[in-house]
C-alpha positions as CSV (number, residue, x, y, z in Angstrom):
1,M,-10.2,-10.7,-7.7
2,I,-6.8,-9.2,-8.5
3,K,-4.5,-10.7,-11.1
4,A,-1.0,-11.3,-9.7
5,D,0.7,-9.8,-12.9
6,Q,-0.9,-6.4,-12.0
7,L,0.9,-6.2,-8.7
8,K,4.1,-4.0,-8.2
9,E,6.4,-4.0,-5.2
10,F,5.8,-1.3,-2.6
11,K,9.3,0.1,-2.5
12,R,9.0,1.9,0.8
13,R,8.4,-1.4,2.8
14,K,9.0,-4.7,1.0
15,G,7.9,-6.9,3.9
16,F,9.0,-8.5,7.3
17,E,8.6,-11.7,9.2
18,I,6.4,-12.2,12.2
19,N,7.3,-15.1,14.5
20,S,3.8,-16.1,15.5
21,S,1.5,-18.4,13.8
22,D,-1.7,-16.6,15.0
23,S,-1.4,-13.5,13.1
24,S,-4.0,-12.8,10.5
25,L,-4.8,-10.2,7.8
26,N,-7.9,-9.1,9.6
27,Q,-5.6,-8.4,12.8
28,I,-3.2,-6.5,10.6
29,G,-6.0,-4.6,9.0
30,A,-7.4,-3.7,12.4
31,I,-4.1,-2.4,13.6
32,I,-3.5,-0.4,10.3
33,Q,-7.1,1.1,10.5
34,E,-6.4,2.1,14.1
35,K,-3.2,3.8,13.4
36,S,-4.7,5.6,10.2
37,D,-7.7,6.8,12.2
38,A,-5.5,8.3,14.9
39,R,-3.7,10.2,12.0
40,G,-6.9,11.4,10.3
41,L,-6.2,9.4,7.1
42,P,-9.2,8.6,5.0
43,L,-8.3,4.9,4.8
44,G,-10.5,2.0,3.9
45,T,-9.6,-1.8,4.1
46,A,-11.3,-4.7,2.4
47,M,-10.5,-8.3,1.8
48,D,-9.8,-9.8,-1.6
49,R,-7.8,-12.5,-3.3
50,I,-5.0,-12.6,-5.7
51,K,-5.1,-15.0,-8.6
52,S,-2.0,-16.3,-10.4
53,G,-1.2,-19.1,-12.8
54,G,-3.2,-20.6,-15.6
55,L,-6.1,-23.2,-15.8
56,F,-4.0,-26.1,-14.4
57,N,-1.7,-24.3,-12.0
58,R,-3.8,-21.7,-10.7
59,N,-3.0,-20.2,-7.2
60,I,-5.3,-18.0,-5.1
61,V,-4.1,-16.1,-2.1
62,D,-6.0,-14.0,0.3
63,C,-5.0,-10.3,0.6
64,L,-5.9,-7.2,2.5
65,V,-6.6,-4.1,0.1
66,I,-6.0,-0.6,1.5
67,Y,-7.5,2.3,-0.4
68,N,-8.2,6.0,0.1
69,K,-11.8,6.6,0.9
70,H,-11.8,10.1,-0.6
71,H,-10.1,8.8,-3.8
72,P,-10.9,5.3,-4.2
73,H,-10.3,5.1,-7.9
74,E,-7.7,8.0,-8.3
75,Y,-4.9,6.6,-6.0
76,F,-3.1,3.4,-6.1
77,R,-4.4,0.5,-4.0
78,I,-2.0,-1.2,-1.5
79,I,-2.0,-4.9,-1.3
80,I,-0.9,-6.8,1.9
81,T,-0.4,-10.6,1.8
82,L,0.5,-12.9,4.6
83,K,2.5,-16.1,3.8
84,K,2.8,-18.7,6.5
85,Q,5.6,-21.1,6.9
86,G,5.6,-23.2,10.1
87,N,5.3,-20.7,13.0
88,T,6.6,-17.8,10.9
89,N,4.5,-15.5,8.8
90,F,5.9,-13.1,6.3
91,V,4.0,-9.8,5.4
92,E,4.5,-8.5,2.0
93,F,3.4,-5.2,0.5
94,F,2.4,-4.5,-3.1
95,Y,0.4,-1.9,-5.0
96,Y,-1.8,-1.9,-8.1
97,G,-4.1,0.3,-9.9
98,Y,-4.1,3.7,-11.4
99,S,-3.0,7.2,-10.1
100,K,-4.7,10.0,-11.9
101,N,-2.4,12.6,-10.3
102,E,0.8,10.7,-11.4
103,V,-0.5,10.7,-15.0
104,N,-1.1,14.3,-14.7
105,E,2.3,15.2,-13.3
106,T,3.9,13.1,-16.1
107,K,2.0,15.2,-18.7
108,V,3.2,18.4,-17.0
109,E,6.8,17.2,-17.3
110,E,6.4,16.2,-20.9
111,R,4.9,19.7,-21.8
112,R,8.0,21.5,-20.4
113,S,9.7,21.1,-23.7
114,S,7.4,23.1,-25.9
115,L,6.1,26.6,-25.8
116,S,2.4,25.8,-26.0
117,G,3.0,23.3,-23.2
118,K,4.7,25.8,-21.0
119,L,1.7,28.1,-21.4
120,L,-0.8,25.1,-20.6
121,N,1.4,24.3,-17.5
122,A,1.3,28.0,-16.4
123,I,-2.5,27.5,-16.2
124,T,-2.7,24.1,-14.7
125,E,0.6,23.2,-13.1
126,K,0.0,24.4,-9.5
127,K,-3.4,22.7,-9.4
128,H,-1.9,19.3,-10.5
129,T,1.2,19.6,-8.4
130,A,-0.9,20.3,-5.3
131,K,-2.9,17.2,-5.8
132,Y,0.1,15.1,-6.7
133,D,1.9,16.4,-3.4
134,E,-1.2,15.4,-1.3
135,E,-1.2,11.9,-2.8
136,K,2.5,11.5,-2.2
137,F,2.0,12.6,1.4
138,Y,-0.8,9.8,1.7
139,Y,1.7,7.2,0.6
140,S,4.3,8.5,2.8
141,S,1.9,8.5,5.8
142,L,1.0,4.8,4.9
143,G,4.7,3.9,4.8
144,D,5.0,5.4,8.3
145,I,2.1,3.2,9.5
146,F,3.7,0.1,7.9
147,D,6.9,1.0,9.7
148,E,4.8,1.3,13.0
149,L,3.2,-2.2,12.2
150,H,6.8,-3.5,11.7
151,D,7.9,-2.1,15.0
152,F,4.7,-3.3,16.8
153,Y,5.2,-7.0,15.7
154,F,9.0,-6.7,16.7
155,L,8.1,-5.3,20.1
156,M,5.5,-8.1,20.6
157,N,8.2,-10.6,19.5
158,D,10.8,-9.0,22.0
159,M,8.1,-9.2,24.8
160,F,7.2,-12.8,24.1
161,D,11.1,-13.8,24.0
162,G,11.6,-12.0,27.3
163,I,8.6,-13.9,28.8
164,L,9.5,-17.3,27.5
165,N,13.3,-17.2,28.0
């Protein structure tokens, strides 16, 4: 169970509407998995729940968790929720967790102000920067997949509108 106060907004893609009442997190997960497999991304998905509120006003929402299979504990986890209202669903994207590479990159930046830090950076900076760049590429690829998911649903909506009208 994920606590709602641990979630941060995924800035690349905040969310979008789906004008269909039959969409599900499992369906969205299958599309994302298919697109990531086509790109060769080591992506895994799992279902979980987000808990918010206290003892008397507790709210629990189902979510889809996306993680990197090769770095399950070193990269952030992406969370997708699906909120339904009438015949419209709204897909939202969040992230939570820990990024070891981001912490290391922050340390490299902080050490640049001292001579001993510069010497330590000379030894370790390239290694940390390469791993950080690899992680940023992973998130960028995920963002591209989310954009494709958005385009897929809008294409489907346009097709249904053309059929129905």
